[in-house]
C-alpha positions as CSV (number, residue, x, y, z in Angstrom):
1,X,0.0,0.0,0.0
2,X,1.4,3.4,-0.9
3,X,1.9,6.1,1.7
4,X,1.2,9.1,-0.4
5,X,-2.4,9.5,-1.4
6,X,-3.0,10.8,-4.9
7,X,-5.7,13.4,-5.0
8,X,-8.2,13.9,-7.9
9,X,-10.8,16.3,-8.9
10,X,-13.1,13.3,-9.5
11,X,-13.1,9.6,-8.8
12,X,-15.4,7.4,-10.9
13,X,-16.2,3.9,-9.9
14,X,-17.3,1.9,-13.0
15,X,-16.6,2.5,-16.6
16,X,-20.1,2.1,-18.0
17,X,-22.1,4.3,-20.3
18,X,-22.2,7.0,-17.7
19,X,-18.8,6.7,-16.1
20,X,-16.7,6.7,-19.3
21,X,-18.1,9.9,-20.9
22,X,-17.9,11.6,-17.5
23,X,-14.2,10.8,-17.2
24,X,-13.6,12.2,-20.6
25,X,-15.6,15.3,-19.8
26,X,-13.5,16.0,-16.7
27,X,-10.3,15.4,-18.7
28,X,-11.4,17.8,-21.5
29,X,-11.6,20.5,-18.8
30,X,-8.0,19.8,-17.7
31,X,-9.2,18.2,-14.5
32,X,-7.7,15.1,-13.0
33,X,-9.9,12.0,-12.8
34,X,-9.4,8.5,-11.5
35,X,-11.4,5.8,-13.3
36,X,-11.8,2.5,-11.4
37,X,-12.9,-0.6,-13.3
38,X,-12.8,-4.2,-11.9
39,X,-13.7,-6.0,-15.1
40,X,-13.7,-4.8,-18.7
41,X,-13.9,-1.3,-19.9
42,X,-17.3,-0.2,-21.3
43,X,-19.6,-1.6,-18.7
44,X,-22.3,-4.2,-19.1
45,X,-23.6,-2.8,-22.4
46,X,-20.5,-3.5,-24.4
47,X,-19.3,-6.5,-22.6
48,X,-22.3,-8.5,-21.4
49,X,-25.4,-6.8,-22.8
50,X,-26.3,-4.8,-25.8
51,X,-23.3,-5.4,-28.0
52,X,-22.8,-9.1,-27.7
53,X,-26.5,-10.0,-27.6
54,X,-27.4,-8.0,-30.7
55,X,-24.4,-9.4,-32.5
56,X,-25.8,-12.9,-31.7
57,X,-29.3,-11.9,-32.6
58,X,-28.1,-10.7,-36.1
59,X,-26.8,-14.2,-36.7
60,X,-29.9,-16.0,-35.4
61,X,-32.2,-13.8,-37.4
62,X,-30.2,-14.3,-40.6
63,X,-30.2,-18.0,-40.0
64,X,-34.0,-17.9,-39.7
65,X,-34.4,-15.6,-42.7
66,X,-32.3,-17.9,-45.0
67,X,-34.2,-21.0,-43.9
68,X,-37.4,-19.2,-44.8
69,X,-36.1,-17.6,-48.0
70,X,-38.4,-19.8,-50.2
71,X,-41.3,-17.5,-49.1
72,X,-39.6,-14.8,-51.1
73,X,-38.9,-17.1,-54.0
74,X,-35.2,-17.8,-53.1
75,X,-34.2,-21.4,-52.9
76,X,-31.2,-22.1,-50.6
77,X,-30.1,-25.6,-50.0
78,X,-28.2,-27.1,-47.1
79,X,-28.2,-24.1,-44.7
80,X,-25.7,-24.8,-42.0
81,X,-25.1,-22.7,-38.8
82,X,-21.5,-22.4,-37.7
83,X,-22.1,-21.7,-34.0
84,X,-18.4,-21.3,-33.2
85,X,-18.1,-18.7,-36.0
86,X,-21.1,-16.9,-34.6
87,X,-19.5,-16.7,-31.2
88,X,-16.1,-15.7,-32.7
89,X,-17.7,-12.8,-34.5
90,X,-19.4,-11.7,-31.4
91,X,-16.2,-11.8,-29.4
92,X,-14.3,-9.8,-32.1
93,X,-16.9,-7.1,-32.0
94,X,-16.8,-6.8,-28.3
95,X,-13.0,-6.9,-28.2
96,X,-12.8,-4.1,-30.8
97,X,-15.2,-1.9,-28.7
98,X,-13.1,-2.5,-25.6
99,X,-9.9,-1.7,-27.3
100,X,-11.3,1.6,-28.7
101,X,-12.1,2.7,-25.1
102,X,-8.7,1.6,-23.7
103,X,-6.9,3.4,-26.5
104,X,-8.9,6.6,-25.9
105,X,-8.1,6.4,-22.2
106,X,-4.4,5.8,-22.9
107,X,-4.3,8.8,-25.1
108,X,-5.8,11.1,-22.4
109,X,-3.3,12.4,-19.9
110,X,-5.8,13.5,-17.3
111,X,-7.4,10.0,-16.7
112,X,-5.7,7.5,-14.5
113,X,-7.2,4.0,-14.9
114,X,-7.2,1.7,-12.0
115,X,-8.1,-1.9,-12.6
116,X,-9.6,-3.2,-9.5
117,X,-12.4,-2.9,-6.9
118,X,-13.1,0.5,-5.3
119,X,-14.6,0.9,-1.8
120,X,-15.3,3.8,0.5
121,X,-13.1,4.7,3.5
122,X,-14.9,8.0,3.9
123,X,-16.8,10.5,1.7
124,X,-13.7,11.6,-0.1
125,X,-11.4,8.6,0.2
126,X,-11.5,5.3,-1.8
127,X,-9.5,2.2,-1.3
128,X,-8.7,0.2,-4.4
129,X,-8.0,-3.5,-4.3
130,X,-6.1,-3.8,-7.6
131,X,-6.4,-6.9,-9.7
132,X,-2.7,-7.4,-9.3
133,X,-3.1,-8.0,-5.6
134,X,-1.8,-4.6,-4.5
135,X,-3.8,-1.7,-2.9
136,X,-4.1,2.0,-3.5
137,X,-5.8,4.7,-1.5
138,X,-6.9,7.8,-3.4
139,X,-8.8,10.9,-2.6
140,X,-11.3,12.9,-4.7
141,X,-13.3,16.1,-4.4
142,X,-16.3,14.4,-6.0
143,X,-17.0,10.7,-6.3
144,X,-19.3,9.2,-8.9
145,X,-20.7,5.6,-8.5
146,X,-21.4,3.8,-11.8
147,X,-20.9,0.3,-10.6
148,X,-23.9,-1.1,-12.4
149,X,-26.0,-4.2,-11.9
150,X,-25.7,-8.0,-12.1
151,X,-28.0,-10.9,-12.9
152,X,-30.3,-12.0,-10.1
153,X,-29.9,-15.5,-8.7
154,X,-33.2,-16.6,-7.2
155,X,-33.3,-19.1,-4.3
156,X,-34.5,-22.2,-6.1
157,X,-33.9,-25.4,-4.2
158,X,-30.9,-27.2,-5.7
159,X,-29.7,-24.2,-7.8
160,X,-26.3,-24.1,-6.2
161,X,-25.7,-27.8,-7.0
162,X,-26.1,-27.4,-10.8
163,X,-24.4,-25.6,-13.6
164,X,-26.8,-22.9,-14.6
165,X,-26.4,-20.0,-17.0
166,X,-27.2,-16.3,-16.6
167,X,-27.4,-13.5,-19.2
168,X,-23.6,-13.2,-19.3
169,X,-22.5,-16.8,-19.3
170,X,-25.0,-17.9,-21.9
171,X,-23.2,-15.8,-24.5
172,X,-20.0,-17.8,-23.8
173,X,-21.3,-21.2,-24.9
174,X,-19.4,-23.3,-27.4
175,X,-22.4,-24.9,-28.9
176,X,-26.1,-24.2,-29.0
177,X,-28.1,-26.1,-26.2
178,X,-30.1,-29.1,-27.1
179,X,-32.9,-28.0,-24.8
180,X,-32.7,-24.6,-23.1
181,X,-35.0,-24.0,-20.2
182,X,-35.4,-20.3,-19.4
183,X,-36.7,-19.4,-15.9
184,X,-38.2,-15.9,-16.3
185,X,-40.5,-14.5,-18.9
186,X,-39.3,-10.9,-19.0
187,X,-37.4,-8.9,-21.6
188,X,-34.0,-10.7,-21.2
189,X,-35.5,-14.2,-21.2
190,X,-37.7,-13.5,-24.2
191,X,-34.9,-12.2,-26.4
192,X,-32.7,-15.2,-25.6
193,X,-35.7,-17.6,-26.1
194,X,-36.2,-16.5,-29.7
195,X,-32.4,-16.3,-30.4
196,X,-31.7,-19.8,-29.4
197,X,-34.8,-21.2,-31.0
198,X,-33.5,-19.7,-34.2
199,X,-30.1,-21.2,-33.5
200,X,-31.9,-24.6,-33.5
201,X,-32.3,-25.3,-29.8
202,X,-35.5,-26.5,-28.2
203,X,-36.6,-23.8,-25.9
204,X,-39.0,-23.8,-22.9
205,X,-39.8,-20.6,-21.0
206,X,-41.2,-20.8,-17.4
207,X,-42.9,-17.7,-16.0
208,X,-44.8,-17.1,-12.9
209,X,-47.1,-14.4,-14.4
210,X,-50.2,-15.0,-16.5
211,X,-48.5,-13.1,-19.4
212,X,-45.0,-12.7,-20.6
213,X,-43.6,-9.1,-20.4
214,X,-46.0,-8.2,-17.7
215,X,-45.4,-4.5,-18.0
216,X,-46.9,-4.5,-21.5
217,X,-50.5,-4.3,-22.5
218,X,-52.0,-7.8,-22.8
219,X,-52.5,-7.5,-26.6
220,X,-48.8,-6.7,-27.0
221,X,-47.5,-9.5,-24.8
222,X,-49.9,-12.0,-26.2
223,X,-48.9,-11.3,-29.8
224,X,-45.2,-11.6,-28.9
225,X,-45.9,-14.9,-27.3
226,X,-47.8,-16.0,-30.5
227,X,-44.8,-14.9,-32.6
228,X,-42.3,-16.9,-30.5
229,X,-44.5,-19.9,-30.4
230,X,-44.3,-19.9,-34.3
231,X,-40.5,-20.2,-33.7
232,X,-41.3,-23.3,-31.6
233,X,-40.7,-21.7,-28.2
234,X,-42.8,-23.5,-25.6
235,X,-44.3,-21.5,-22.7
236,X,-45.2,-22.6,-19.2
237,X,-46.9,-19.6,-17.6
238,X,-48.5,-19.2,-14.2
239,X,-45.9,-21.7,-13.3
240,X,-43.8,-21.8,-10.2
241,X,-40.3,-23.3,-10.4
242,X,-39.9,-25.4,-7.2
243,X,-36.5,-27.2,-7.5
244,X,-33.8,-28.4,-9.8
245,X,-31.4,-31.3,-9.9
246,X,-28.8,-32.9,-12.1
247,X,-29.7,-36.2,-13.7
248,X,-28.0,-38.6,-16.1
249,X,-30.1,-37.1,-18.9
250,X,-29.6,-33.4,-18.1
251,X,-31.0,-30.9,-15.6
252,X,-34.5,-31.7,-14.3
253,X,-36.7,-28.8,-13.4
254,X,-39.7,-29.4,-11.1
255,X,-42.5,-26.9,-11.3
256,X,-46.0,-26.4,-10.0
257,X,-48.8,-25.5,-12.3
258,X,-52.6,-25.6,-11.7
259,X,-51.8,-27.1,-8.2
260,X,-50.0,-30.0,-9.8
261,X,-46.3,-30.7,-9.8
262,X,-44.5,-31.9,-12.9
263,X,-41.0,-31.8,-14.3
264,X,-39.1,-31.3,-17.5
265,X,-35.5,-32.1,-18.4
266,X,-33.2,-29.8,-20.3
267,X,-29.6,-29.7,-21.3
268,X,-29.1,-26.1,-20.0
269,X,-30.9,-23.7,-17.6
270,X,-30.9,-19.9,-18.0
271,X,-31.9,-17.8,-15.0
272,X,-33.4,-14.6,-16.5
273,X,-35.2,-13.1,-13.5
274,X,-34.0,-9.5,-13.5
275,X,-30.9,-7.7,-12.2
276,X,-29.8,-6.3,-8.8
277,X,-27.4,-3.5,-7.9
278,X,-23.7,-4.0,-7.5
279,X,-23.2,-2.4,-4.1
280,X,-21.7,-5.1,-1.8
281,X,-18.1,-4.1,-2.5
282,X,-18.6,-0.4,-2.1
283,X,-18.7,-0.3,1.7
284,X,-21.5,2.3,1.6
285,X,-22.0,1.9,5.4
286,X,-18.7,3.8,5.8
287,X,-20.3,7.0,4.5
288,X,-23.9,6.3,5.8
289,X,-25.3,6.6,2.3
290,X,-29.1,6.3,1.8
291,X,-30.2,3.2,-0.1
292,X,-33.7,1.7,-0.6
293,X,-35.0,-1.6,0.5
294,X,-33.8,-3.3,-2.7
295,X,-30.3,-2.0,-2.3
296,X,-30.3,0.7,-4.9
297,X,-28.7,4.1,-4.1
298,X,-31.2,6.9,-3.5
299,X,-30.5,10.0,-5.5
300,X,-32.3,13.3,-6.2
301,X,-33.4,14.5,-9.6
302,X,-29.8,15.7,-10.3
303,X,-28.3,12.2,-9.4
304,X,-26.8,13.5,-6.2
305,X,-26.8,11.0,-3.3
306,X,-27.5,11.8,0.4
307,X,-23.9,13.1,0.5
308,X,-23.5,16.3,-1.5
309,X,-20.2,15.4,-3.1
310,X,-21.2,11.9,-4.2
311,X,-23.3,11.1,-7.2
312,X,-24.7,7.8,-8.5
313,X,-25.5,7.0,-12.2
314,X,-26.9,4.2,-14.3
315,X,-28.3,0.9,-13.0
316,X,-27.1,1.4,-9.5
317,X,-30.0,3.8,-8.8
318,X,-32.7,1.5,-10.0
319,X,-35.4,2.4,-12.5
320,X,-35.0,1.7,-16.2
321,X,-31.8,-0.3,-16.8
322,X,-31.0,1.0,-20.3
323,X,-27.7,2.2,-21.8
324,X,-29.4,5.3,-23.1
325,X,-30.7,6.2,-19.6
326,X,-27.2,5.8,-18.2
327,X,-25.8,8.1,-20.9
328,X,-28.6,10.6,-20.1
329,X,-27.6,10.4,-16.4
330,X,-24.1,11.5,-17.5
331,X,-25.7,14.5,-19.4
332,X,-27.7,15.5,-16.3
333,X,-24.6,15.4,-14.1
334,X,-22.5,17.3,-16.7
335,X,-25.2,20.0,-16.9
336,X,-25.3,20.5,-13.1
337,X,-21.5,20.5,-12.8
338,X,-20.5,22.5,-15.8
339,X,-23.6,23.8,-17.5
340,X,-26.9,25.6,-16.7
341,X,-28.2,23.1,-14.2
342,X,-31.5,22.6,-15.9
343,X,-31.5,18.9,-16.7
344,X,-33.3,16.5,-14.5
345,X,-34.2,12.8,-14.4
346,X,-37.7,13.7,-13.3
347,X,-40.3,13.4,-16.1
348,X,-37.9,12.3,-18.8
349,X,-39.4,10.4,-21.7
350,X,-37.9,6.9,-21.6
351,X,-38.0,4.8,-24.9
352,X,-37.0,1.2,-25.1
353,X,-36.9,-1.6,-27.7
354,X,-37.3,-5.3,-27.3
355,X,-35.0,-6.8,-30.0
356,X,-37.1,-9.7,-30.9
357,X,-38.0,-10.2,-34.5
358,X,-40.1,-8.3,-35.1
359,X,-39.0,-5.6,-32.7
360,X,-41.2,-4.0,-30.0
361,X,-40.5,-0.3,-29.8
362,X,-42.1,1.4,-26.8
363,X,-42.4,4.9,-25.6
364,X,-44.6,6.8,-23.1
365,X,-47.7,5.3,-21.5
366,X,-49.2,2.0,-22.3
367,X,-53.0,1.8,-22.8
368,X,-53.4,0.3,-19.3
369,X,-51.2,3.0,-17.7
370,X,-53.1,5.8,-19.5
371,X,-56.4,4.5,-18.3
372,X,-55.2,4.1,-14.8
373,X,-54.0,7.7,-14.7
374,X,-57.4,8.9,-15.7
375,X,-56.8,10.1,-19.2
376,X,-59.6,10.2,-21.7
377,X,-57.9,8.4,-24.6
378,X,-58.3,7.3,-28.1
379,X,-56.5,4.1,-29.0
380,X,-55.4,3.7,-32.7
381,X,-54.2,0.3,-33.8
382,X,-53.3,-1.1,-37.3
383,X,-52.0,-4.5,-38.4
384,X,-48.6,-4.7,-40.1
385,X,-49.9,-7.2,-42.6
386,X,-52.1,-4.4,-44.1
387,X,-49.1,-2.0,-44.7
388,X,-47.3,-1.7,-48.0
389,X,-43.6,-1.9,-47.1
390,X,-43.9,-4.7,-44.6
391,X,-45.8,-6.7,-47.2
392,X,-43.1,-6.0,-49.8
393,X,-40.3,-7.0,-47.3
394,X,-42.2,-10.2,-46.2
395,X,-42.1,-8.8,-42.6
396,X,-45.8,-8.7,-41.8
397,X,-46.0,-9.9,-38.2
398,X,-47.2,-7.5,-35.5
399,X,-49.2,-4.3,-35.2
400,X,-48.8,-0.6,-34.4
401,X,-50.6,1.0,-31.5
402,X,-50.8,4.6,-30.4
403,X,-52.4,6.2,-27.3
404,X,-53.8,9.7,-27.8
405,X,-55.1,12.2,-25.3
406,X,-58.6,13.3,-26.6
407,X,-58.4,16.5,-24.7
408,X,-55.3,18.1,-26.5
409,X,-54.6,15.6,-29.3
410,X,-51.1,14.8,-27.9
411,X,-49.6,11.4,-28.2
412,X,-49.3,9.8,-24.8
413,X,-47.5,6.6,-25.9
414,X,-47.0,4.0,-28.5
415,X,-46.2,0.3,-29.0
416,X,-44.8,-0.6,-32.4
417,X,-44.5,-4.3,-32.7
418,X,-43.3,-4.9,-36.2
419,X,-40.5,-4.7,-38.7
420,X,-38.0,-2.0,-37.5
421,X,-40.4,-1.2,-34.6
422,X,-37.7,0.5,-32.6
423,X,-36.9,2.9,-35.4
424,X,-40.6,3.7,-36.1
425,X,-41.1,4.2,-32.4
426,X,-38.4,6.9,-32.4
427,X,-40.3,8.9,-35.0
428,X,-43.3,9.0,-32.6
429,X,-41.0,9.8,-29.7
430,X,-39.7,12.8,-31.6
431,X,-43.3,14.0,-32.1
432,X,-44.0,13.6,-28.4
433,X,-40.8,15.5,-27.5
434,X,-42.0,18.4,-29.7
435,X,-45.5,18.1,-28.4
436,X,-46.7,17.7,-32.0
437,X,-50.4,16.8,-32.2
438,X,-51.2,13.4,-33.8
439,X,-52.8,15.1,-36.9
440,X,-49.3,16.3,-38.0
441,X,-48.2,12.7,-38.4
442,X,-51.5,11.8,-40.0
443,X,-51.2,14.6,-42.6
444,X,-47.4,14.5,-43.0
445,X,-45.9,13.6,-46.4
446,X,-43.5,10.6,-46.0
447,X,-41.5,8.8,-48.6
448,X,-43.3,6.1,-50.5
449,X,-42.7,3.2,-50.2
450,X,-41.3,3.4,-46.7
451,X,-42.1,2.3,-43.2
452,X,-42.5,5.9,-42.1
453,X,-45.7,6.4,-44.2
454,X,-47.4,3.8,-42.0
455,X,-47.7,6.7,-39.5
456,X,-50.3,8.3,-41.9
457,X,-52.4,5.2,-41.5
458,X,-51.8,4.7,-37.7
459,X,-53.1,8.2,-36.9
460,X,-56.0,8.3,-39.4
461,X,-58.5,7.8,-36.6
């Protein structure tokens, strides 16, 4: 351990999509910053989330598209999936992204990168257990926590006695599972379910709720379930997983459904039951920081914690766990430290996309939420198989749905389940940001033939 403590203008714990840009922002102002990262640079998005999963989805969806190319009059014989090549491509993309970040940090004089685990000694002092076994103690005027989240491991009987997968380890497999059992019917589980079904695995999803994706309107979740069932994904809903055990034939999962216990055997089990904050290594008790009953750090609308020199950003504060939200957290902090101080996390419009095929793009209120909040609404809904460009592309699954406030004609929310649904949703989001009445999209002139012109039809109510 060194005797002389190095002092910084800022210490950032975690190099995710909030921590990295904040480090570069400080450095651009000739301020000294320490960046602490125990794993890989780039956070969960680049290393364990968005980047690798979407690279794999691209391969899975192309495999599916080629196998169904006869529908478009293209005959392809002897389609073969090279799973090791799929994984190699994913790894190469992830590695390139990591190296880009590392090179940028190496080229920035004002950033000191510490590879290890940071924990609090007091509100200005951090101890770092370096990955090489040594320790450092550093001090900072301001400290930013961007330590992220990790997959939940639920207490199922026998789970510690088997080899199970989580959303990280499943993307390190050497071969596609013979039968993948997914425990959890939320967004992560559903994306992996379709992905591995399209890689050729038998897939079973076990969920406790009546519907998959329980945050969504029932018509949305039901249609997504129908789409995945066409990909041969099997669903066991309203089902409680009781225990698991290794057998000679694989992993046996015992479950209770309709008050009866049964079991199925799979080659692999994926736990996809949400994420929890990474706080256990931070020693937050040393600074008496306020956290909630789920372990997330409590912050105000400017991301400041209960200590006025410490901020928390990204997954660690709970709420929507999206890369774009973490980046917006950075922009809020940047504005309050170096700008006009007007940005806030309160009331921001949060879009998200489920990257199934077809995609689900979502923004604003669902129909259920709008009704619960007392709005007098108009619901407009059109099927994708009645729209020109989707028909031409052979991508007709899904529908578009918009929620409109009758009082002022503002768009309250949208669910676009269809070809490029995330991109179409963004067009509606822009209209919502500008408080554009729905008639402007109804009457706008969009390129023909394009997906954007489906907005004319969606808002012709």
